N, C-alpha and C positions, 0 to 999 in steps of 0.2 A: 332242540338242543338240550342235553342233559345239564343239570345244575352244577355238576362237578364230575371229576374223574380223579382217581388216585392210582399211584404206582409205587411199587417197592423198588427202591434204588439200593443196590448192593455196593456201597462204597468200601474201600479198603479199611477205613478207620471205624466206621459205624454204619450199619444198614439204616436207612431212613424210609419214611413214607412221604411221598410228595403228593400234594393235593392241588389241583388246578380248578379254579372256580370259573364258571361262565360269567358271573357278575363279580368282578374284582372289588367292587365297593363293599362287599360282604367279608373281605379278608379278616378284618379285625373282629367282627362278630363271630365268625367261625373259629378263629383262634381262641376267643374267650369260651366258646361252646366246648372246644376240645380240652380245655384245661381241667375238666372234671375227671379225666382219666388218670388214675394214680400210676399207671404204667409209663406215662409220658414224662420224659426228663425235661425237654425243652421244645418250644415251638417257635419257629422263625418265619417271617414273611420276607421274601426276597424277590428281586427281579429274576425272571427266567431267562436262561441263555440256551439257545439251541433252536430246535425245530418245533417247539411247542407253540400252540396258538395263543396261549395266555401269556401276558407280559409279566405276570407275577405268579408266584406259587407259595404255598405254605409247606414248610418242611417240618416234619415231626420226627424228633429224636427220642428213641425209647431208652428206658433204663436197662441196665445190664441184665441179661437172663430172660428178657421178655420175648415170647414167640412172636416174631414180626408178622407171620401169616395170620395168626389169630387176631392180632391187633388191627391189621388192615381190615379184616372182616368186621370187627367191632366198630371201628371208625366209620367204615362205609355204612353200616346199619344205622349208626347214630346220625350220620349226615342225611341219609334218606329220611329218617324220622324228622330231623330238623326242617328239611325243605318241605315235607308234606305238611307239617304243622304250620309253617310259614305261609304256604299257599292257602290253607284253610282260614288263616287269620285275615287274609286280604279281603 
């Protein structure tokens, strides 16, 4: 099972990136990890509604004018690095 998956959500008000973790106990740590991106406006942890397997998700709101596709790639790379480092530390 992958440690996370991310999706771009195109909402009418603001496109967001949703992150679903396989280990929800890491939600706060991942939120803190993502706070170093200057392109991110807000990060929220919320209960997931719908057909997702995770009961919680992390929603990333970007600042105006930020390319959401580039940010998703950057966030995914950063999270892969985070989880690889975490596995090495165990």
